[in-house]
C-alpha positions, 0 to 999 in steps of 0.5 A: 673277208665277209665271203670267207666260209664258216669253216675258215672262221673256225680255223682262224680261231684255232690257229691264230696263235699268236697271229694269223699264219705262216708260209714256207719259212726260210729257217731250218732245224737242228735235232738229234739224240744223245747217247752213251758209247754203248748206244744207251740214251742219256736223259736230259743233257744240256744242249747249246747251239751257237753261231759264231758269225752272229752271236746267236745262242740257243740253250735247251735241255733234251728229253728224257730219251736223250732226244732234242730239237731247236727250230727256227734257226737262220741258215748258217754254221753252228756249234752244237755242244752237249753236256751231262753229269759224269760225261765228257762234254761233246762238241760237233759242227752242223750246217743248217740249211733252208727248210731242212732238218739236220740231224746231230747225234752225239755219243758221249764218252764217260769222264769229267764234264770239263773235258771236251771232245770235238767231233771232227767233220760235219753232221751227215747230209742224210735227212733222218726225219722227213719224207719230203723230196728236194734240196738246197743250193748253197751260196758256194754253188751260186757264186762259183758255178758258170751262169749265163745271165747270172740268175740263181734260179737257173740252178734249180735244175740241180734237183732231178726232174726240175727244168729251167728255161729262159723267158722273155725280157719283154713280157712281164718280169720273169727272166726264167721259168721253172718247171718242177716234175712236169707241172706248168711253170706258172704253178711254181711257188717262189718265195724270198725270206718267206714271202711270195714274189709270184705274179698272180695274174699269169704265173712266174716271178714279178721281181728279180734279185741279184744273185749276190744277195742270195745266201742259199735256196731250197727246191721242194718237189714232192711231198713238201712240208705243209707249211710250203703254202698254196701250190701243188707243183713245188716251191723254191724258198730263197734266203737273202744274206745278212751281215755278220760280225766280220766286215765283208764286201766286194765289187764285181764285173761281167762282160760278154760280146759278139766278138766272143760268141758264135753266130746266133742264128740257123744260117748267116745273114749276109746282110748282118754277118756279125750282129752286135751283142753286149752285156755288162753286169756290174755291182758291189756288196758290203755287210758287217756289224754295226754292234758286234753280236747284236746289230748287222747290215748288208746291202747290194747294188747291181746294174745290167746293160745288155744289147741282146739279139733275137733271130727270126726265121720263117718256115716257108721259103716264100718268106725266108728273105724276111728272116732277121737278127734284131736287137733287143735292149735290156737295162736293169737295176737291183737294189737290196738293203738288210738290217738284222738285230738280235734283241736278246738271246730270245728275240731277233728281228730283221728288215729288208728292202729290194728293188728291181727296175728294168726296161726292155724291147723285144718279142713276147716270147720265143717263136716267129714274131718279127720286130713290128710285133714286139713290145716295150716293157717297163718294170718297177718292183719292190719288196719290203719285209720284216721278221720277228723270231721269238724263242719264248721257251727252249721248246717253243719258238715262234717266227712272225713275218710281214711283207709288202710288195708293189709291182708296176708293169707296162707293155706298150707298142713300139714307135717307129724309132724304137722298132729295130730293123725293117719293121714291116707291119708296124702299126697294122693289126697282127697278121699271122700267115698260117703255118708260115711261122711269120707274125707281124703287126701289133701284138695281141697282148698290148697295150696293157699295164698293172699296178699290184700291191700285196700284204702278206702276213705269216707266222709259224709256231714250233713246239717240241713236246717230248718226242713230238715236234709240233708245227702249226701256223699259216699265211694270209696274202691280201692282194689288190690290183688294177690295170688296163688290158687293150687286147687285140688292138686293133685286131688279130688276123690269120691269112692263108699261106701261099701253099694252102691257096695253091692247093685250093686252086688245084681242086677248082676250075680256072675261073674260080682260082684265087690270084696271089702274087708269085713272090712276097716282098712287101706288105702289099703283097702279103695282104693279098693273101686270103683271110682265114679269120680275124678277131678284134677287141672293143670296149674299155680296157680297165682291169678289172672291168668297172662293174663292182670293181672294188670287189673285183680288184682284191683277193685274199689267199689263206693257207693254214696248217698243222703237223707233227714230227713224231720220233716213234723210236730213235730210228723211226720218225712219222710225219702227219698233218693236215693243211687248208687253203681258200681264196676269197676272189678266185672266181666271179662269185658276184655274177651269175650267168644270163639265161641266154647260156642255158642251152649250153651250161644247163638251167642248173649251171647259171648261178654264182660261181661257187668257191671251194671251202673244202680244200683240205690237204692231208699228208703223211710220211715216214723216215726209217733209219734201217742200218746200225751204222746210221747210213741208210734211211728209207723214206715214203709218203703221200699227200694232197696239195692244192694249186691255184690258177691265174687271175687273168682268166676270171677278169676276162670272164667279167667282161663276157657276163658283166653288164652291157658296156662293161670291160673289153670284149673279143669280137670274132670275124664270125659276128662281122657280116661282109659289108663290101659287094662284088666279091666272088663267092662272098656276098654281102652279109657273109660272116667274115670267117673262112675256116673251111677254105680260102676265098677272095676276101683278103687281108687288104679288104679286112684292113679296109673295113676294120675302123668303120666295123669297130666303130659301129660295134663300139656303139653296140656296147654302150656305157662301160659304167653300166651296172644293170645286169638285165642285158649282158655283153655276151647277149649282144654279141652272142659269141664269147670266150673264157667263160667258167663253169659254175662249179669250178673246183680248185685244181690239186695234185696227188703225191706219192713217193718211196725211196732211199738215202745212202751215205756212201762216205762222210761227204758223199750221199746217193738218193733214189726215189720213185715218184708218182704225181697226178694232177686233177681238175686241171683247167683245159683251156677254151672249149667251144661248148656251142660247137660253132663250126661243127657239121650239122650246125651249132648247138645254138642256131645261127642268128639271122637278120634282126636277131643278130643284135636282139639281146633276147634272141636264143641264137648265136654268132660264133663260138661260145667258149668255156674253161672246163676244169676236167684235165688231168696229168700223170707224172712218174719217175725214178729220181736219182741224186748224187751229192758230194759235199765240198771236201778233198778240194771239190764238190759234185752234184749229179741229178737224173730223172727217168721219167714219164709224163702223160696227160691232156694236151689240148682239144683235138676232138670237141666230141672227145676231149681226152683224144689228145691224151699222150706224152708230154715231156722227154724221157731222160734228163741229166744235169751234173755240176761241180767245183774243183779247187786246183793248185796255184790259186786256180779254181774250175767249175762246170755245168753239164745239162742234157735231155733226150728228145721230147714227143712230136705230134703230127698234124695236118693243118686246115683239115677237120677229119671228123667234122667236130669243128676244130681244124688241124687234126692229127694224121689219121691213124696216129695218136697224140705225141707218139713220135719219138715215143714209140713211133718212128720214121717208118711208121710215118711212111706207112701212115702217109701211104694209107692216108694217100690211099684212103683220104687224098683227093677227097673232102672232109665232112666240112667240104675241105679239099684233102691233098696228097701228102709228100713229106720232105726228103729229110726231116726229123722229129725234134732234137735233144738238148746238150750243153756244157758250161765251164768257168776257170778262176785264178784267185790272188790273195793279198794280206790273207783278207783281200782276194781278187777273182779273175775268171773266164766262162764259156757257155755251150763249150762244144757249140752243140746246135740244140735245134728248135721250132720243129714243125709238126704240120705234115702238109707244109714243106717245113715239116720236120725242119728246125726254124731256130736254135736255143737262144744265147742271151740267157741260160745255156744251150745257145750258140757258144759264147764266152764271158769274162769277169772279175771280182774283188772281195774282203 
């Protein structure tokens, strides 16, 4: 904590009442105004708010203007009672949702206090007090909607502009990723009972929970509450279930297999015409009172046993016969136990423990990875949390929480017995054939593991002072982590495709042509393809690297805030506040850059990286009840919200600029001189990087030299425990990546929104909001500041002779890449949502986003970083869900998802038209991602004709031969998305208290193809061709699949 700036110390002194902070607490608020029948306010009525399920009661006196507010209420159903001398007592029911303010306005008729008037119907769904855009997914929706994989996170798409996609079971521990209004999924904050479960290293979640333990969850998308914590993208706030005064419980079983599913690939494989698939999910839950109105318990156990399948289909016909459908087993167990205790009417606490343990085999992600490139993934994740809520006075409430999380993860290579099917390439370096959709060999991202511990303390104080509801608090997230990461073990390589070699051969005399096999049926055939590039990892895999490890392994994330909800008039509410965030170890502020990097970073860019202590988040907004019938609210607001970025980026840099021998270092082929004599065109000493075109140096030769080269380089590194900063690793190898600039500001987003909510009927609300979000200071990825492959030579001269290993020589052996915080994105949309609360036997939710997202799409041109500016997401996204209670004990529910086509960028692999050093340039005359967004097939035909007239048969500035382009006769620029999921349930009742639910579900009812994997490489015959379908293991949109299930409950 000694690294905290003075501004932090001041905030801590001001804000730690009674402790140090709050995040997005999983609680809600009831507020309202008490009036007589003429609309005049009734001063100081008595308000009683009670929950029959738990016995919780809160009594307070309203203000002189009739307004009242009760904060820090757990989600649930409450009875609100208003009493005043000379008026009849009025009672009304209200449902408190997570993170929401429910308005309960009471109109009291004249009469005796002992006369009670009960207002029928729940309080309106409109939010009269906040500009925040978001919503809540209820337990009824979680339990009754059809979900393939039964992850509650899938239902986040019920908010407009939110998309959810399945992740790999075999990489870390996030089964689904959530993108909110165009932001990267690793920026989405996810909390459970107010405590973060985000993977701080790569993003996503580090722990999974059974949907049975979820009471409800809140999605915050724009202008969210300042208590939300560190995120500029959006947040998901999950509340777990607790016990009540009644015993409730049950057991359940879900089953899916291949006999109830369509074929999981693009085409049927004769050797595997019906690949085996089965998933069995079972569990139980029970909860109830230990002591009525005082002490409650809830527990759940769930087991998943799944044998999934993944289809892998190469892009190029030479490798199509390797296509396969291989099994991906996944076994998981999830346990939760929770105890709630109401000590008195003023104080209550709860404690919960949750465990997630699983292991799986499968690909690192989606795409062209064959089983030899897969991983064995093991997780053990725990969360323990406790909370104390205290109503010190009716208008002063404090909510304190503390949690401890532990995550143990291992990603390891597969053994021969574990690898499914024909594991071609198993045990070899990763081999990727350029443009072929064909990747085999040991994956570059393993072996690795981590053991992470987090201690999260949070606190929220709510003080109702007249017409002001003041909230202040913050969160302190202290995390400690160690592990290992042996990336590129032993190496990662790219080979030229057969088509690229044939094209090269067509430009050169017969005696210079490179021989390759006529067909590719074995690893020996594949290794005869020419090497394009390779990179290997060497050194100690410890993470963090050993230099100053006691400092590097920890980080403190602090978020503080203060805000006011000011009811200026009974119809107009103004919200304003200020947040502040800080991270003690987001950057490597204990390391300088060596003088060696001055030609690239400047003499003033070599100092210690500076942490940003000025991350202030101002926010302001309003909610205006504009109609006399209280059915229309206009709202708007703006604010600045800070993100973080993934920790792994600074860990890599510590190896690059750490002392000689410290950590693990990526060595590109440009550093390795050819040690083999007699290779035509590749004399000894030639750097083994051939991005300008194929040579006689092939994959087999690379494999032959790999072990001795690695051993020699390892000797150059030296002692991994070294602490002398006189010589750094980058001075030894004179190439590197993942450097961070000295001034690396924290990324943030600017939010603006204005919209309207309209209550159409008592239970039906329509809302429409215009949203603009601008993401600033986004990290742009690795940019080669050295311009290694650029025409005219690199910035730092190429090393020659003895200088190649002289740590004090000012030369380079390859790219020197820097992560640069200069990116930006713009997202604007009209977000529309129609919500019908359950009544008249059905409920409905429809979310539509008409959106435009443009921004930085990666480095196309190293001389003009923003040349890739263009569209980034589909134009239209529509999601609809509903539940209908039918006669005779039947219930039907459905989900319908659809999205228009996304943008496509048309490029030409292996060519650099402007000589900037980057291959794979766009088709000349086109702009980034313009196809499907203003450009179509006629535009492509015109651009190809111009290209063949002006470029074909010539050479690029780097001497690369330019081919004539001939696109396939049939191609597309991608596919939209459409899927309809349906559940039909029959409910049997026994003695009123016991129920048996038997149901069947179908995912992607109409078996819509939802093709994916379209190639944008116009140079290859695979251009515009689908290579896969959406997978059917988790989520929707894959080949049609049926699921059966049953549930017993009481």
